[in-house]
Structures are given as structure tokens and as C-alpha cells.
N, C-alpha and C positions, 0 to 999 in steps of 0.2 A: 314698441315696449309692451311686454305682457302685463297681465293684471297684477301678478304678484310683485313684479319688479318695481311697479309704481308705488308700492306701499312699504318696501323694506327700509328700515332705519339703520343708522350707523351703529357699529359695534365698538367704536372708539369713544374717546372721552367727550365728544360733542353730541352724543346721543341724548335726546330729551326723553325722560321717562315720565309717563303719566302716573300720578299718585293715587288716582281713584281705583277702587277695587273693581275688577272686571266682573261681568255677570257670571252667575253660577249656572249650573245645568237647569234647564227648564223643569218646572215642577211636574209636568205631565209625563216625564220620562221615568216610569215606574218599572223597576227591575222584575217585578213579579207579574206584569201584564204582558201579553203577547202582542206583537205587531200585526197589523192588518197585512195579510199576504201581499196584496197589491202594493201597499206602501213599502213593505220590506223589499219587494222586487225593484221599485223605483229608487229606494235609498241605496240598494246595492249598486245599481248601475251608475247613479249620479255620484255617489261618494267615491266609487272606484275610479271613474273618469276624472273627478276633481283631484284625487291623489296622484294619478298618473300625469296630470297636467303639470304637476310640480316635480314628481320623481324623474320625469324625462330629462329635466335639466341636469340630473346627476347620472344620466345614462342608464336608467333602469325603469321598471314598472312592476305592477302587481297584476295578478290574474284573478285570484280569489281573495276577497278582502278579509275574511275571517281566518284564512289559512296563512297568507303571506305576511301577516303582522305577528304571528305567534312567537317567533324567536326574538322579536323586538328590534332586529337590525334595521329593517326598512322603515319601521316606525320612527326610530331615532333619526334616520337619514331624512325622512319627510319633514320632521320638525326643524332640522338644521337648514333645509332648503327654504322653507317658508319663513323662518325667523332670521336667517342670516347669522346665526350664532352657532358656536361649537358646543356640543353636548359632551359629557364625560365619555372616555374611551369605553366602547362596548366590550362585554365578555365574549370571547371567541369560541367558548366551549359549546357542545351540543346537548349537554345534560339539561334537565328541566330547571334546575336552580340557576343555570346560566341564562336561560330564556326569561325566567321571572326577574332576574336582576336587570336585564336590558329593558324590559317593559317598565319596571319600576323607575329606571332612570328617565324614561320618556314621560311617565306620569308625573314625576317630581318636577321635570322641566315645565310641564303644563301648569302645575300648581304654582311654580315660581312666577308665572305671568299673571297671577291674581285670579286664577280659575279654581273654584272649589269643586272637586270631583265628588259626586255622590253615587255610592253603590257600584262604582267601577273599580275592580281590583286587578292586579297583574295576573293572578292565577286564572281569572276568567278569560282574559285575552289569550293567555298561553293555551288554555283548553279549547280555544276556538268558539267561544260563546258569541254567536252572531249578533244578538241583541246588544250585548255589552260593547262589542267591537264597533257596531254602527253608532252607538251612543257616544263612544269615545271620539270617533271621527267627527261627529256632529259638533261636539264640544270644541274640537280643534278648528273647525270651519267657523263657528261663532266667534272664537277668539281672534283668529288671524285674518278672516275674510269679511266679517260682518261687524264686529265690535267697534272698529275704528271709523265706521261710516258715520258721517255727521252732515246733516242737511237742516239748515234753519233751526238750530238749537234742538234738533232731535237726532238721536243716534241709534246705531245698531239696527234692529229690525224695523222700528218705526221710521228711522232715517232713510233706510233703503226703500220702504214703502212710499214715503213722501216723495223721494227722488223719482220713483217710477210714475207716481201720479202727476208730478209736474211735467215730466218729459212726454207723457202720453195724453195729456189733457186736450190738446188741439185735435186729436184724431177721432174720427167717427167710429162708432161701435166699440169703443174701448173705454172701460170703466174699471180701473184697478182699485179694488177694495181689500184684497187679501192676497195670500200667496198660494191659492189653490184653485178655486172655481174661476177666478178672474182671468186665468191664463189658459183655460181649456181650449178656446177657439183659436189660439195662436196669434190673434191680432195684436195683443199687447206686446209680445216679443217683436213682431214685425214693426210696430210703431216705434219701439225703442231704437231699433236699428235705423229706421228711416229718419228718425229725428236727428240722429248724429251723422248718418251716412246715407243720404237720400239717393246717392248714386248706386247703391247696392240693391235697393228694393223699390219696385213701382207699386206703392201702396194703393193706388187707385184701382188696380186690377185685382186686389184681394177680395174674397167673398167670405162673409161670416158663416155661410153654410158649408164651407170647406175647411173645417178645423185641421184635419190631417194634412192637407196641402199647405195650409198656412204654417203649421208647426214645422213641417219638414223644410219649408222654405227658410224659416228663421234658423233652424238647426244648421242647414247646409251653408247659408251665407255666413253665419257666425264662425263656423269651423274653417271656412275657406278664406275669409277676408279679415276676421277679427281675432284669429288664433284662440277661439273659445271652443274647446272640444265638445262633441255631442255627448251630453250627459243624460238625456231622456229619450224615451220612445214615444212617438206621436200617438200610436195606438193605445199605449198604456194610459196616457193622460186623458184621451178622449173617452176611453171605455171605463174609466174609473169615476164613480160619482163625485168623489172629492179627492183630487190628486194629493200626493204627500206634500205637505207644506215645506218640510225641511229640504226635500229634493228640489222643489221650485225655488226656494230662497237661495240655495247653493248656486244653482244655475244662473239666477238673475243677478247675484252679487258679482259674477264674472263680468256682466255687462256694465255694472257700475264702475268696476275697476278699469274696464277698457275705455269708458267714455268720460269718466270724471277726472280726466288728467289735469285740468286747470286747477281744480280745488286741491288736488294732491300736490301739485307743483308749488302752489302758494303756501300750503301747509309746510312743505319741506323748507321753503325760504324762511318762513316765520320761525321754525325750530332751529335753523342754522345760524341766523344772524346773532342771537344771544351768545352762542358758543364763540363766534368770531369777535364779539365785543368784550369777552372776558380777557382783561389785561393784567391779571395777577401773576407776577413773575415767580418763577421757581428758584430755589436756592442753589440747585446743582445744575451743572452743564448737561448731565444725563437727562434730567427732567425736562429741561428746555429743549434739548434735541429731540426728545420724545414728542413734545408739542409740535416741533417743526416737522417731524416725521408724520404726525397725525394730519398736519395741514397739507403736507405733500400727498398723503394718501387721499385726503379729501379732493385735492386738485386732480390727482391721477386716476382715482377709482370712482368716487361718488359724484363729482361734479359733471364729468363728461356725459353720463346718461341723462342728467337733468338738462344739459345744454341741448342734447338731441331731442329730449322730450319737449323743451320749449320751442325749438325750431319746428318740430312736427305739429305741435298745437297751432302754431301760426299758419303752417301750410294747410292743416286740416280746416282751420277756421276760414281761411281765404277761399279754399276749394268749396267748402260748404256754402259760403255766401254766394259764390259765383253760380253754383248749381241751383240754388234757390231762386236766384235772380233769373236764370235762364228758364226755369220752370214756372215763372210768374208766381212765385210764392214769396211770402214776406220774409225779410231777412231775419236770421237768427240773432237774438240779442241776449247774451248771457246776463245773469243777474249782476247787480251792482257789486263791484270789487272783483269780478272774475272776468273782466273784459281783457282783450289782448293788451291794451294800454296799461291796465292794472298789473298784469304779469310783467310787462317791460319795466315799469317803474320799480316794482319789487325787486326785479333782477338787478337793476342799476344800483339800488341801495345795497344789495348783497355784495356786488363787486367793489363798491366803495369801502365797505367794512372789511372786505377780504384784503384789499390793498393795504389798508392801515394795519391790519393784523400781521401781515407779512413783514412790514417795515419794523413794527415793534419787536417781532420775534428776532429778526436779524440784529437789531440794536442790542437787545438784551443778551443774545448769544455772544456778540463781540465783547460785551462788558464782562461776562462770566469767563470768556476765554483767557483774559488777563490773569484772573485769580486762579483759574484751573491750571494755567501753565505753571505758575509758581507752585501750586499745590502738587501737581504731577511731578515737577522737578524735585520737590521735597520728598515725595513718596518714592521716586526712583532711587534717589541717593540713599534714603533710609533703607529701602529694600536691598540695595547693593551692599550697604554696610551691614545690615542684619544678616544677609545671606553669608557675608564673609565671616561675621562673628558667630554665626550659628554653630554651636557645639565647641567653640574655642575655650570657653570657661571649663567645660567638662574635660576637654583635652588637656588643659593645663593643670587641672586638679587630679587627674588620674595618676596612679602610681605604677604605671606599666614597667618602669625601670626596675622595680623590685624583683620581677620574674624574667628579665631580659638577659640575653647573653652579652658578652663583651662587645661583639660586633654590633649587636642591636643597640647597646648603650651608646656606642660611638655614633651610630646612625641617628639615634634619637637626639644626641647633642648637636649634630650637624643640622638636623631638621629644626631643632629649637633655635639655632642661630639664624637660620633662614626665616623663621617665624618672627624673630625680633626685628629683622630688617623690614619685613612686610608690615609689622605693627607700626613702625615709624613712618612708613610711606602712607598709611591710612590716616595719619593725624590730620592731614589737610582736608580730607573728606568730612571728618567730624566737625571741623571748624566751619565748612561750607553749610552743613546741615543746620548748625546753630544760627548762622547768618540768615538763611532762608526762613527759618521759623520766626526770627525777629521781624523780618519784612512782612510776613503774612499777618503777624499781630498788628503791625502798624497800619496795614490796609484793611483791618477789621474783617478778616476772613471768617465766614460763617461757622466753620468747624475748627476755630483756632484752639479750642480746649484740647481736642484730640491731637493737634500738631504739637502743642506744648508738652503734653504727657509723653508722646513718643520721643521728642527731642531730649527731655530730661532722662528718660530711660536709657537712651543711647549714651549720654554723657556719664551717667553713673556706671554703666557697664564698661565704658572705656577706662575709667579709673581702676576698676577691679581687675581688668585684663593686665594692666601694668604691674600691679602687685603680684598677681599669680605668675607672671612671666619670670620675675626675679626669683621667686621661691623655687620654681622648677629648675632654673639654672643651677642653683646651689645644690639641690638634691642630685641632679645628674652628675655633677663633678665629684661628689662624695662617693656615689655608687660605682663610678667608673674605676676609681683606684682599687676598690675591693675586688672588682671583677677581673682586673688584670692579673691578680694573684691566682684566682680560680681558673682563669683561662689557661695559664701555664700548666696547672695540674691537669686540666682537661686534655691538653695536648699530649702530656706524658702518658696519660691513661690510654689515649688513642694509639700511640706508638707501640705500646706493649700489648694492648688488647687485640689489635689486628692480626699480628702473626700467630698469637696463641689461638685466636678464634679460627684462623685458617687451618692450624694444626688439628684442632678438634673436628672441624668439618671434614678434613681428609680422613681422620681416624674413624669418624662415624660412617663415612662412605665405605671405607675398607671393611669395617666390622659388619656392615649390612650388605656387602657385595654378594650377589648370588653367584657363587663359583660353580663351574662345571668342570669336573675332572673325569679322567677315564682310566686312571691307573693308581696303584698304591704310591708310586713315586711322586705323582703330581700332588696327591693329598698330603703326603709327608712334607713336601716343600712348603705348602700352605701352613702347616702346623709349626714348622720352624720359623717362618716369618712372623706368625702370631706370637710366638714365645719371645722373639726379639722385641716386638712392640710392647708387650707387657713389662719388659725390663725398663722401658723409658717412662713409665707412669709416675714413679716417685719424683723425678726431676720436673715433670710437667706440673705436678701438684704444687711444687715450690713456686713456679712461675705464676700459677693461678693466684696464690695467696699474695704475692707481691703486687700483682695488678689490682686486686680488690683493695689492697691497702691504700693505693693512691686515691681511689674513690672515697674511702672512709675519711681521708684527710680533707677532701672537698666538703663533705657533709659537716665536719667539725667546724670549719671556717664559716660556713653558712649559718650554722646554729649560733655561733659566738656573736656574729655581727648582724643577725636578723635578716640575712639575704634569702629571698624566696627563689629557690632553684626551679628552673623550668623542667628539669629532669632530662633535658636533651643536651648531649655533648655536641658542640658545633663541628668537631673534627671526626666524629664517627657516629654511626647509628647503633653501635654496640652498647649495651648496658650491662652493669654488673649482674643483673638477673639473667641476661643472655648467657654470660660466661658460666654462671652457676648451673643453669639449666642444662647447658650442653655438657658440662663436666659430669653431671649426674647421669646424663644419657650415655656418655662414654663408659662410665663405670658399670652401668647396667648391661651394656652390650658385650663387654668382655667375656663374662661367663656364658652368655648365650652363644658367642662365637666358638668358645671351647666346646660346648655341647654339639653344635652343628658339625664341627670338624671331626669329632669322635664318631658321630653317627655316620659321617661320610666314609671314615676309615672302615667301619664295619661293612658298609655297603660295597666298597671297592674290593674288600677281601672276598666277599661272597661272589662278586662278579669275576674275580680272578679264578676262583675255583670252577665257575661255569666255563670260562674260556679254556682252561686246561683240559677239562673233561671233554669238551667238544673237539678240541684240537687233537687229543689223543686218538679219538675215533676217526676224525676226518683225515688225519695223516696216514691212516691205514687204508681206509676205503678208497681215497683218491688214487693212490698208486695202484691198488688192486684193479680198479676200473680201467686205468690206462694200460695195465699189463694185459688184461683180458682183451682189450681192443686190439692190441698189437698181435696177440696170439691168434685171434680170429682172422685178422688180416693176413697173417702168414699162412694159415690153413687154406684160405681162399685162393692164394696165388701159388700154393705149393703144387708142383706137377709130378712129385715123386710117386705118390700113391694113386690108387684108383679113386673114381668119384664116390664109390660106395664107402671107401675108407675115410674120405673127407667128410661124408655125411655122418658117419658114426662119430667121428671126432667132434663135429659141430654139435651134434645132439648132446654129447657129454658136456660140452661147454654150456649149452643152454640150460641143462639141469643144474649145473653148478651155480649159474647166475640166479636162477630161481631160488635156490637154497640160500643165497647170500642176501635176499631181500630183507630179512629180519634185521640185519646190521643197518641198512638204510633207514628203516622205521625207527630204530633206537636213536640214530643220529637226528632224525626229524624232531623227536621229543626233546633232545638237548637244545636243538636250535629254537624251539618254541620258548623254552625257559630263557634263553639269551635275549630273544626279542622282547619278552615281557619285562626284562630287567633293563631294557634300552641300552644294550651293549652293541656298539657299532663297529668295533675293530677287535682283532685278535692277532697279537704278534706271534703266537705260538703255532700258527699254521697259515699257509697261503691259500688254503681251500675255504671257500664259502659254501653255504648250503645250496646256493644257486648253481655253483660250479658242480657240486656233487649231483644235483638233480639233472642238470643238462647232460653230464657224463653218463649217468645211469640210463637216461632215456636214449642216448646215442648207442649205448652198449646193447640195450634191448632191441633197438631198431636194426643195428648192424648184424646181430646174430640171426634175427629173423630174416633179413634181406639175404644174408649169405647162404643160409639153409635153402631159401627159395631159389637162389641162383643155381646151387648145386643140383637141386631137384630138377630144374629146367634143363640143365646140361645133361643129366641122365636121360631125361625124356627125349631130348634132341638126338643124343647119341644113339639111343635105341631106335628112334624113328628113322633116322637118316643112314644108319649103318656106318657111322664114323668110328674109326678105331680110337683106342685110348691114346695112341701115339699122335694121331692127328689133333685130338683135343688138346694134348699137351703142347703141341707145336702152336696151335691157335692161342692157347693161354700165354705161351712165351712171347709170341708176337704182340698180343694185346698188352701184356704187362710191360713190355719194353717202351711202348708209346703212351702208356697210361700215367698221366700226371695228376689225376683227380680221384685216385683211390676207387677204382672200379668203373670209371667213365672216361671217355676220350672226347676232346673237343673236335669239331669238324676238321681243323687243320691237322691235328694229330692223326685223325682217322685217314685223311688223304695221304699223309706221309707213310702210314702203315701200309696202305694199299699199294703205293708206288714201290715200297721196299719189297713187296711180294710180287712185283712184276706187272702191275696194272698200268696200262697207258691211259691216263684219264684226261679227258677234256672237261671243260666247264659243264657242258650239257650232260655228259655221262655221270660226272660226280653228283650233279644235282639230282639225277635219277636215282642214284644209289642212296643219297641222303633221305629221299622220300621213303625208301624201303626200310632203312635202319632207324629213322627218326620220324615216323609218320605224324606224331603230335607236335613236331617242330619245337622240341624242348631245348635244342642246341647242344645235346650231348649224345654219345653212342655208348650204350651199356654193353657189357660183355655178352649178355644173352643175345642182344640184337646183332652183335658182331658174329657170334657163332651161327646164328640163323642165316646170316648173309653168306658166310663162308661155306657152310654146308650146301646152300642153294647153288652157289657159284660152282662148287666142286662137282655137284651132280649134273649141271647143265653144260659145262664147257671143259675142254681139254686144257686146263690152266697150266699144267706142268710144261707142256710143249710151248705154250705161249711164253712162259717165264724163261725157258731155256733159249728160245728164239731171241728174246729181248736181250739177255745177257750176251748171246753170241754176237749180236750187232754191236753192243758196247765193247766187246773184246776183239772186234775186227776179224771175226771168223776163226779166232783161236779157240782151243779147247779149254782154255783157262783165262782168267781175268786177274789183273794185278790190283794190289791195294791202291796204287796211284790212280788207275783208271776208274775204280769205284768212287774214289773221293772227288775225282774230276767231273764225272758224269752224273752222279746222284747227289741229292740233297744230303747235308751232313748226317742227319739222323738216320736216313736210309742206308747211307754208306757204312756207318759204324755198325748198324744192325747186321748187314750182310757180312761184313768183315768178321764180326763176332760169331756168326753161325757157320760160315763156310770153312771147310777143311783145306789143308795145304795140298796143292796139286804137285804130283811127282811125275816128271817126264823128261825126255831128252831136251836139252837146251832151254829148259824152263827157268825163269828167274826165281830168286829166293822168296819173293812176295807173291808168287803165283797162287791163285786160289781156285778150288774145284767148284764151279758154279753148276755143273751137271748133277753132281751128288746132292748139292744144296737143293735144287729144284725137285729132284726125285724124292728126297726126304720130306720136302714140304708138302707134296701132293700124293705121295705113295707110288710104289712101283707099278701098280696096275694102270696108272694114268699115263705112263710113258708110251 
């Protein structure tokens, strides 16, 4: 057991408080004087170690005594640990006023223990004033570690000094006269330890001329075996002419609390027995249970350490006597009244009183249980009854039926009938409450006056509830009849208001509908529908007046009989105000709709003019472009004239097209106006501006491409020496197989070549395609065809090849029949040859005989034969 634990008192009701006023600060503590530096150093170390010896029980410590107490938190914790009491909750803020508040709480607690603080203020502690901080800690040490020391009618400092003198008297070289010089050689401390624990120090080996060794021996043994922390430095004590008295007293007091266990135990027993002998009974079970709880707390918390302390004292005493005997030293004899037998007798007396106290507590608790049971039963029934009746009088007194609907009135009536049944069922509980109150009075319950007052209040309230219940029934029945009439009128209003409201909703929706029209006919249709709607308004107004008249009748009845209408129709959410508001809205929207329709008429008329203006031009330009395209196409395939004549004709077409551009520009301007007016259709024409643009671009492209082709043909003709007749024949062949307006597909090109007598395999045709379509576009142009044909004509005797091929097909005859051509050649080739060959005239020739020799000569020229 540590030094502080042996001196803590109970915080419960059995704590014995001393009535004397504790000592004040010593008069020599002057705030205006400076501490001796050596003393200040010793006090810092000693006081810090003393504080930490207690703070460690709370899991903390301090490093700098004037800094770590500035916020007051650890100062309050220190006081709680050494006193065993709870201080007020500390302020958690970090501002200066929070710190001052915490320090003031600590100082107030010190003052509450009878200590008069002089010249020590919270502000100085918060500011880290080292002198004031040390003074405050010394005051705490005096109050909680030294003040309660009592030895042979002396106390505090004198008592501690006398105890030291008594304990060290038998030892050589030890003469304790004060708390400074007498302790410099360390022998007094070693004597205190050896007197109580001779097993820890061999006093015979100590030398007076080795003060540092003696002091360090005492410090180390005390810290290691007695749980007394090192609070002093041997060198500081030895090298100081007069060691600090307060530091020495603080350290020595720890030895007193460590060794004076027997006196403390006996003091605890003397203070506890009067608490256990107090048999004044409490009037309430709660108070008696608190006594029992205090007793159990005493048994559970406070007595066990004392049992351990008693056992340890006996063990220490026996061990001490044995060691003294073995070392041939006289036995230790405590003073009268503090022997082991004295402690045992005092303990026996404590347990006897303790047993009687427990029996008395249990008997008194059982007695109070009987009364508390009845009282609790009375409270429970009263609480249940009062909880049931809470608000019942206000409920019965309210006139909620005055503003309720018929359905609510009927619901209130059913609810009231249920309440009447419930009221009758609670009659039995009221009788039970009265009976229990009577029994408590007969048993002289200590709080019978409160019971009687509560019982009388319940009985009076019960009579009043009966009266209010009957009054409410009468009122509900009267109002129900009036409401039945009003309810019928509400229903009639709802039946007429709903369809009229729907009609107005539809009318407002139609009048505000954002219409989109694209023609005069469409807007005229909307105007006709609107005129038809306006014709229905007089009849609708009559319906409105009839519906509102029903509501006015309801108001008249309510005013006559004093009925408070809730303003809510149970059959509809519609109100007369809704009807009137919507009717006003409809009347307001009608002229607005008229205006919108007329504005749209004007807009559609303007749009129609734009449509007609655009259509008039587009219907001229579109066909003109188409006609020019066809004319240019005819010029390009016409083989009647020369290439130069074709070129002159195409140039004339080109100039006409350029001159026509102004018409296109004017149409673009009309189209811009149409787009700005958001006109998306035009029934007056099938042409759109996009069609015109595409046609115009195609026309320009076609005329340019055709002129270029004719120019290339002229160059080819002149370069290759091809006659006009050959070019015409090539053009005729190309045009026959041309299905893409100036271009042939590979299949059409193959057919054309075969019709001209070429015997083509796949490899040969692939070679020819690389010549006529080097870019692999998939088509053969007329220019490429001309280039190929002129190249082939120049390089081979094609006419002879063609005639040889036809001769084979004709079986060596000089003619070939239509049937043979159609049988031996593809359909397109056959039809081409049939259309180009002249009839063969000769002996025995059939009527369908054709002259393939003339055909081949005409195709390749006479010079080639």
C-alpha cells in the first residue's frame, strides 16, 4: 500500500470530517521575496516528484512544475487523486479565461479543506509564476501529507519531527532536531529505513564521513523497496549549507506514511465504528437502500485494502521481529495501544459492529418494503389512471363538432360511444385507488398526506368526467341532424361542379393551346372551331350561377343555426372560388385567342405569297435545267455532224447556261425569305431549292465534262489519223452498250468488245482493263474507249480477225443468219450485229442472211482489209 492510499478517507456518508481549521500558509512565504536558488532547485525536484508519485495513479505526470499546471487540468486531477473526491467539471477551452477558471476551481477546493491561501491567485499560476506555483504545491503537501500526522498529542510538522526523533533515537550519529541540517549526512534517512526494515540496510556499515553514499543508499532503497520516488539529489543536500526545509519535510513525510501503518489503521477503525453504530432509520426505501449501498461499497471497496493492510502489518511485524532476533538485536516494541494485539482487538470490535449494522439494515428494509409495496401500487394505479384521464376533460369540453363534416360528426359520435364504454370500465380502478389509500392511512404511511390529496383529486376528476360525457353526447346528436341537411347540399354541389370544372379546364386548355399551322385552310378551321366555342358561353354561365346558388344555400343554413363550416366539401376539392376564378380566366382568354388567330391568319397569308412567288420561279427553272441536260446529252451522242460542229453547239449551250445564272440567284433570295419565315412545305411546286442547286451543279458539270470529251476526241482523231466515220462508228458502238450516261461497266465493255469480234479470255480482258481503267474506278469512259480502239486499230489487222471469227460462226459461208448470231453470241452482241449488218443478196441465200463482210469492212475501214 502506498503512502497516499493509507490516508484516504471515504467520500460516502460515513466519512468523519474534522472540525478544526487547518493551518494556513506559513508566514515566511512572502510573495515579494526571492527564493534561494539552491532551495528553489531542491523544491522544484522534490515537489515535481511528489506530484508525479500521485499523478501516475491517473496515468500521467508533469515535466515542468510551473508550466504543466498553467491550464489547471493536471492541478485538478492531482487534487482528485490525493483527496479521493470529485472536483467540478473542468473547462475544456484553451483561452486564458478557461485556464483561470480551472485554476480557481482547484484553489476553491483547497480552501474548502480549511486552508487559507495568502497571496496566491489563479492569474499567477496561469502566468507560470514559479514562486507562487511552488507555494501552492507546498500548501497542498501541508494539507494532505503533513497536516493529519499526529504523534503523542503533536501534529503536522511537530508531529512528524517527533516521530522521526522517536524512530531514530537508538541509532548512533543521528540527532534529528530539524528538517534541514539534521539530514545532510544521510544517516537519519538510513536509520528510519533500518528501524522499520532492517533487512534492507546494514546500518553498521554506514560512515558519517560518506554523506553522499548514505543519501544515495537511502534514496535507492526507498525507491526500490518502499515505493517512495527519489525526490532529492545527494549532491544538492551536501553542498547546500542549509538544505531546503520544505523539500526535506515533503520527502520525510513519505516515510511516515509508509511506516506508520498501524496508527493509520487504528485511526480508520476509530472513525468507521461510529458510522456503523448509527442506527437512525430513514423514512424512505430509497434512503435505506442508499445506506445499504454505502455499506456494500464499504465492504467491496474500502474494507478490502484495510484487510490487506492489517495482514501486511502482521507479516511485517513478525518478519521484523525475526530479523531483529537473528541479528541479536532487541525486539521491536510498539507503543501502548499500537501492538498487533491492539489492532486485532480493534478489528474484532469493528466486525461485531459491522454485523449488527447489516442485520439492522436488512430488517429495516424489509419493514419499509411492505409500505413501499402498497405505496408503489397506489402510485402505479394512480399513474395509469391519470395517464388515461390526461386530456380527457379538455377533449370532452372541446367543440370540435362545430367545424366538422357529417362524416366527422358520425365518427366523433362513434368515438364518444367507445369512450363511454371505456369510462365505465375504469370505474373499478378508481375504487381500487380509494381502497389502497385507506389502507395506507391505517398503516400510518409517512407520506399519507400526499396520498390523500392525490386520491381526492382523482375522485373529484372522475365525477367531472361523467358530467362532461353526457353534455358532449347531447351536443353531438343535435349537430349531426343539422349536418345531414348540409351534407346533401354538399353532394349536389359536387355533382354539378365537377363536370362544369372539367368543361372549364378543357376550355382553358384549348384557349391556351399553342397551335402550329402551315396553311390558310388550317388557320381558318381553327377560327371556325373558336366561333363555335364562343356560342356555348351563355349556356355555360347559367350552369355556373346554378352551381354557386347551391353553395349560397349552405351558407344560409350555417348562418341561421350557428354552424361553423370547415370550408371543405367532403365530396370534392372544388370551391366556389375555384369556379369563379376559372370562369374569369375563360372570359379573359377568349379575346386573347381571337387576337392570336387573327395574327396567325396574317402570317399565313404572307407565307402563302412567298410560296407562290418561289413556286412560280422554281417551276420554270427546274424544267429549264432538265431540258438543257437532255439537250447536252443528245449533242454528246449525236454522230450526224463533225466534232467541230458538236464543239460549237456545246459552247453555245455553255454561254446560255452562264447567262441564266441570274435566275438562280433570284430564286436563292426567295428561298432565304421562306427559310426565315419557317416555311417547310410548298404545295405549288415539286421543286425545292436543294433540287435546283443539285440540278444546276450537275448542269455545269455536264457541260464542262462534255466539252472536254469532245476536245479530247478531236485531239485523238487528229493524233491517230482516225476518220470521222470511224469515230462515229466507235460512238455508235459505245452508245449501244452505255447504260450509265457516258460510262460503261466492265461487263458492258466486255460485251462491246466481243460484239466487235474480240476473242477474250480472262487474262486478256484483265490486261485490257488495266489500259482503259488504270485507276481501277470500275468504269470505262468514252475517251478511254476511243484511246483503246485507236491503239488496237493501229497495231493489228482487226478487220481480218473479225471476218475470220464471223466466218467460223457461219460455217465458212459468205453470210451469217440471224438465228446463228443469236445462237452463237450473247444477246446484246447478237442484237447489235443484227442492227448494224445489211441483208446479204446471193443465190440460194435465206431471207435472214446478213452480210458480215461489209459489216467488218465498215467497222475498220477498207484499207484494213
